[in-house]
C-alpha positions as CSV (number, residue, x, y, z in Angstrom):
1,Q,0.6,1.0,19.8
2,V,1.2,1.7,16.4
3,Q,-2.1,3.0,14.0
4,L,-2.0,3.5,10.4
5,V,-4.5,6.5,9.1
6,Q,-5.8,6.1,5.4
7,S,-6.6,8.9,3.4
8,G,-7.2,9.2,-0.6
9,G,-9.2,7.2,-2.5
10,G,-12.5,7.8,-4.3
11,L,-14.5,7.6,-7.8
12,V,-12.7,7.6,-10.5
13,Q,-12.7,7.0,-14.4
14,A,-10.5,4.7,-16.0
15,G,-7.2,6.4,-17.2
16,D,-7.3,8.4,-14.2
17,S,-4.8,8.7,-11.0
18,L,-5.4,8.5,-7.5
19,R,-3.0,9.3,-4.5
20,L,-3.4,7.1,-1.3
21,S,-1.7,8.0,1.9
22,C,-0.9,6.3,5.3
23,A,-0.1,7.6,8.2
24,S,1.7,6.2,11.2
25,S,1.9,6.9,14.6
26,G,4.5,4.8,15.8
27,R,7.8,4.8,16.5
28,T,8.8,2.4,14.7
29,F,8.4,3.1,11.1
30,N,11.5,4.0,10.4
31,E,12.6,0.0,11.3
32,A,9.8,-1.5,9.7
33,A,8.1,-2.1,6.2
34,T,5.1,-0.8,4.6
35,G,2.6,-2.4,2.2
36,W,-0.4,-1.8,0.4
37,F,-2.8,-4.7,-0.2
38,R,-6.6,-4.5,-1.7
39,Q,-9.5,-6.5,-1.7
40,S,-12.2,-6.5,-4.1
41,P,-15.7,-8.1,-3.4
42,G,-16.0,-12.0,-3.5
43,Q,-11.9,-11.9,-3.5
44,E,-9.0,-12.6,-1.8
45,R,-6.8,-9.7,-0.4
46,E,-4.0,-9.6,-2.8
47,F,-0.6,-7.5,-2.5
48,V,-0.5,-4.5,-4.6
49,A,3.1,-2.7,-3.4
50,G,5.5,-2.3,-0.6
51,I,8.5,-0.8,-0.1
52,D,11.1,-1.8,2.6
53,R,13.4,-0.2,5.2
54,S,16.2,0.8,2.8
55,G,13.4,2.1,-0.3
56,A,13.3,-0.9,-2.1
57,T,10.0,-1.4,-4.0
58,Y,8.2,-4.2,-4.5
59,Y,5.2,-4.5,-7.2
60,A,2.4,-6.9,-8.4
61,D,2.7,-7.7,-12.0
62,T,-1.0,-6.3,-12.5
63,V,0.4,-3.1,-11.5
64,K,3.9,-2.7,-12.3
65,G,4.5,0.3,-14.2
66,R,1.4,1.9,-13.3
67,F,1.8,2.7,-9.6
68,T,4.4,3.6,-7.5
69,I,5.3,3.7,-3.9
70,S,6.7,6.0,-1.9
71,R,7.8,7.2,2.0
72,D,8.6,9.7,4.0
73,N,10.4,8.5,6.8
74,A,10.2,12.1,8.6
75,K,6.5,12.2,8.0
76,K,6.2,8.5,9.4
77,M,4.1,8.4,5.8
78,V,3.6,6.0,2.8
79,S,1.8,7.0,-0.2
80,L,0.9,4.5,-3.3
81,Q,0.5,6.9,-6.3
82,M,-2.0,5.3,-9.0
83,N,-2.0,6.6,-12.6
84,S,-3.5,5.2,-15.8
85,L,-6.2,3.2,-13.5
86,K,-8.2,0.6,-15.0
87,P,-11.9,-0.9,-13.6
88,D,-10.4,-3.9,-12.3
89,D,-8.4,-1.7,-9.9
90,T,-11.6,-1.4,-8.4
91,A,-10.9,-2.2,-4.8
92,V,-10.6,-1.4,-1.2
93,Y,-6.9,-0.4,-0.5
94,Y,-5.4,-1.3,2.5
95,C,-1.9,-0.2,4.0
96,A,-0.1,-2.1,6.5
97,Q,3.2,-2.2,8.6
98,T,5.5,-5.2,9.4
99,P,7.4,-4.9,13.0
100,R,10.7,-4.3,13.5
101,T,12.6,-5.9,10.3
102,A,15.7,-6.2,8.6
103,F,16.7,-3.3,6.3
104,F,16.6,-5.3,3.3
105,A,13.7,-7.3,2.8
106,N,12.6,-9.8,-0.2
107,S,9.6,-10.3,-2.8
108,D,8.1,-13.3,-0.9
109,Y,8.1,-11.4,2.6
110,M,6.9,-8.2,1.4
111,A,4.1,-9.6,-0.3
112,S,2.7,-12.0,2.5
113,Q,0.1,-10.9,4.8
114,K,1.7,-12.3,7.4
115,S,4.1,-10.4,7.4
116,Y,2.2,-7.6,8.3
117,V,1.0,-6.5,12.0
118,T,-0.9,-3.3,11.6
119,W,-3.6,-2.4,9.0
120,G,-5.3,0.5,8.2
121,Q,-8.7,1.2,8.2
122,G,-9.2,0.6,4.1
123,T,-10.5,3.0,1.5
124,Q,-12.4,2.5,-1.4
125,V,-11.5,3.3,-4.8
126,T,-13.6,2.8,-7.7
127,V,-12.5,2.9,-11.6
128,S,-15.8,3.4,-13.5
129,S,-15.3,2.6,-17.3
């Protein structure tokens, strides 16, 4: 059974940076895509960023140019580097993994929560103004 363990997060000021990491215990990591989602109080969970098996990256418009997702297949880990953080980025962040999937994904697939079957425990990111 695949498990995702998240690390990183915390309280920072606007303009600061944070790095989130997501470590997978499963043997299918190299055959799956991984995404990051976030949820603010009273809001729906929303897509933030994703990376497919080919290494292609996908971003929500709200974070494009500020966040960078990357994967290390040897370590079975995906990271989310968040720069120029804003108070609106405050949320609980979740990493998620798809089942075995095609080498090349598309933006609709990566942005849909229904594509993902395994979720991390969530980590709080708070950005003060």
